[in-house]
N, C-alpha and C positions, 0 to 999 in steps of 0.2 A: 524565616520569610512569613509575612502576614498575608496570604492568598486572598483574604477578603479585597486587598486594596490592588491586587496585582492584575493587570490586562495581559492576555495572552492571544496573540494571532494565530488563527488556524487558517491556512490557505486550503481549499479544496475542502473546508468543513462540512459542505453539505454533501458530501460523496459517501461512498462506501466505508471506507476506513476514518474518513474525517468525522462522520457523524457518530461513530462509535467512540472516537477518541474525544469529541467534543463533550458527550455524555459523562465521560471520566472526569474530565476538567470541571465541569458543571458540579458534579456531584463532590469534588473536593473544595469547592469555594471560590473557584478562579472566575475572574470577568473574563467571558470569551468573546472575541471578535471574529466572525467567520467572513472570509474574503473568497467568494466562489462565483465564477460565471456562468454556472450552471449547466456546463457542456456534459459532464457526468453526473454531477450532484443533482438533488432533488430538494425542494423544500418539505415534499413528504417524510424525508428521511429525519428532519429536525422540527417537525411540527409539534413534537411533543414537548420539546424545550424551547421553542420559539421566544416566549417570553422571558426566558433565562439568558439570552444571549443576544448580541448585536449582529444583523446580517447585513452584509454589502455584497450587493450583487456587482463584481467587478472581476478585472482581468490583472493578473501578475505583471503582464507587460505594459501596464498603464504607469508610467512612474509619475505622474502628476496625482493620481489617485493614490498611490503607495505613500508618497511624501506627504499628502494631508492627512493619511490615517496615521502613519508613524509619529507625525508632528502633533497630532489631538490625542493620542491615547498613550503616547510612550510605553510601548509593550515592555513587560519584562520578559517576555519569550515570544519566540516563533516556532511554531511547528508546520513545516514545509511540506504538504502532500499534493499539493496542485500539480498536475502533470498530464500530458499526454501518456496513457499507462499502458496501452496494449502494443506488443511487438510487431503485430500486423498493420496496426494503425501508423505507426511511427514510420514504417517501411514505406507505406503508400502516401503518406504525408510528411516526408522529411524535413522540409522547410518548417512546416508548423511544429514539428516535435521538436527540432533544435530550438526553434524560437521560444518556445514554452518552457520546454525542460532545462534548457542552458541559460538563455537570456533572461527568463524568468527569475530562475535561482539566482543569477548575478544581481538582478535588481532588488532582489529581497536581501541578500546579504550586504549590499552598498547601504540600503536603507537602515539595516540593523548596526551597521558599523556608524554610521551618521548619527543615529539617535541612541546608541548606548544600550542597545539590546543585550541582558546579561546572558541569554541562552538562545541557542539555534538549533533545532533539530530537524535533520534532513532526511527524508524518506528516498532512500537509495533501493537498490535491487539485487537480488542474486544474479541477474543478468550479466553484472559486471564481471564475472568470473568466466563466462564463456563455457565451453565444454571442460568439465573439470578432469584433471590429469589423476586425481585420487579422490577417492570418497571415505569419511565425509569431508564436505569442504570447510577448510580453515579460513579466517579472514586474512592471514598470509598466502594465500593461494596466489598464484599469478593472474593478473587482470588482463583478461584478452576477450572482450564482449564480442559473441558471435554475431549480433544484430545490431541496427543502429539504434534502439531503445536503450539496449544496455550501454552502448557508446554515450548516448547524451547523460545516462545515470552517472556514469564514470567521470564525465566532465563535471557533473555538479559536483560529485564528491572532491574533485580537485579544487574546484572554487572553494567549497567549505573549508577544505584544509589549507588553503592559501590566507583565507582570511583568518584563521584561528592562528596561524604562525606570524603573519605579517600585521595584523591588527589587535589579536589578543581577544578577538572575539570567541567565547565558549561555544564548541559546536561539538556535535555528534552526529554520525550517519548511520542509519539503520537498513542492512541490506534485508529486505523482506523477501521470502521465498514465496510460495504460491498461497495468497491468503484467500479465504473463502468465508462464507456466512451470509446470514440475511442482509440484504440490501446491496447484494452483489450488482454490478453493473449489467444491464441488459443491452441487446443490440448486436450488431454484426461482429464486434470486438470482444464479446462476452467470453469470460473464461469457461474451461471445460466442465467445472461441477455446475454452473448455472446451466450451460446449454444441456447436459444431460437430464438434469431434472426437468428443465422446460420441455425437453422431448416426450420424457415419460408422461408428464402431464397432459401434453397434446396428443399421446398415443402414436408417437414416432419413433423410428428406429434411433439406435445411438450410434453416431459415426465416430469412428477412430481414425486418426490420420498416422499412416504408419502401421507397423505390426502390434502396437499395443502395448509392447514391452518396455518402452521409454518410462521412466520413474519420474515422481516429483514429490516433493516435500511440502505438504499441505498444512497451513498454520491457521487456527479458527481465529476470526477477525477481533474478538473481544481480547484474545491474548495479544495481539498486535496492539490493540488501542492501550492496553496495560502498559507494553514497551514504550509506548510513545510518552506516557505519563512519567514511567521512572526515569526517561531519558531526560526528560524536561527538569526534573527535581535532581538530578544529579550532576556532578562537575567533571565526570570522566569524559575525555575526547577519544576521538578515532572511529573506527568502524566496527560494527557488531552484527553478525547472522541473527536474523529473527526467523526462525522456522521451527519446527516440531522436533526435529533429530530423527525421525524416521521417514519413510517413503513407502510409495505404494506405486504400482504399474498402472497404466492407465487402463489396461484392460482389466486388471482387478477391481479397479474403481468403477468402471461401468457395472461389472457384476454385484458388486457392492450396493451400488444405488437401486439397481433394478431389484434385488433382494429386499432392501429396506423399504421400497415404494411398493413390494408386491406384484412386480410385474416382470417377472423372470421369462415371461412368453415373448417380451420383446426381441426383435432382432437387433444384433450388433452387426454393423456394417463397416468394412475397411476400406480407407480411401488412401490416396498417395501421400506420402509425407509432406508437411509443410517445411516451406525453406526458412532456415534460420532457428529452427527448434533444436535445442539441445537434447541429448540422449538419456542423460541421467543427471539427477540433482538431489543432493542430502545434505543439511545443515549440520556442521559442527556447531553447537550453541553454548559450549563450555565457558567462551569467554563472557557472554553475556549473562549467563548464569552466576559465573563468578564475580565480575566487576559492576555489573549492572543490577544483581540480585532478581534477575528475571528469569521465569522458566513457565512454559505453557501449563495451563491448568486443564483445559478441555481436550479429552481424546479426540482421536479421529472420527470415531464411530459416533460417540456423543455430539460431536460438531456437525455431524452429516444429518443425524436425526433432527437437531435444533434447525438446521438450514432447511431441511425437507419440510418440516411443520411449517415453518414461516412461508413457504409458498404454496403449499397444499391447502393452508388455511385461507387463501382467498386473495394474497398479495398478487398485484398484477405481474404476469409475466409475458413481456411483449414478444 
């Protein structure tokens, strides 16, 4: 494949994971078209590569726009990252969550079929598993999402798989665990690492929902972007866990961030658990390592240091 002549569409490409993914693609010589309505994304995330890409401000639910884009660029591949990505936000906006995460995914798959796209990479989530029956979680674990967000991601996977079986579209689903790093989404639905760093910078207590013993598998965003690139260039199909293969309790995460930021004097406050939260999470990444040739390169403490530095050095924290 001569990447110099290949267009790749990245939905949500101005967002957190998307902008890192686009950087990888540009560095490999792909011609990248970003489709992003800037609901989560920001042009600041891609300002350093804006002259190397084509940016379209638009929505994956706009079928006329999609038809025009696919007709014009005849994409080799699609990396579909655009979604309503917060458990809480989808729960509070169920219609919008379904419309974007399910209908939007269907629109992209149908355009990919119609215009003979060769490779479709779908961003799924560990939320499709629900509460794990055993740890670490393998891809053949029962799929029983505990929240609506996970349900929409599972519905998206079902669509992806059906287009693979029925139409021969080469597809792959990547089940991201808890992704963190520079350019994380701010606002009321921000992730825990962002919120903790934000609170420390603003001299606020860290709030933990529940007893803090719940665990999460955190994976650095650059490693996720690398997985997206490998998935695009591979021909394997199916679903793959993208996590670190290790986990940490939220309580220990809070202590670690306070230590790394030199603010162990700040208080940790406990609040009631949040509805829909799972108790424990830990990825078995052996399948992705063996078949995709991917493994994380950035250790958790190193990733946290890079993330903290990014925000402490003056990037805006809302």
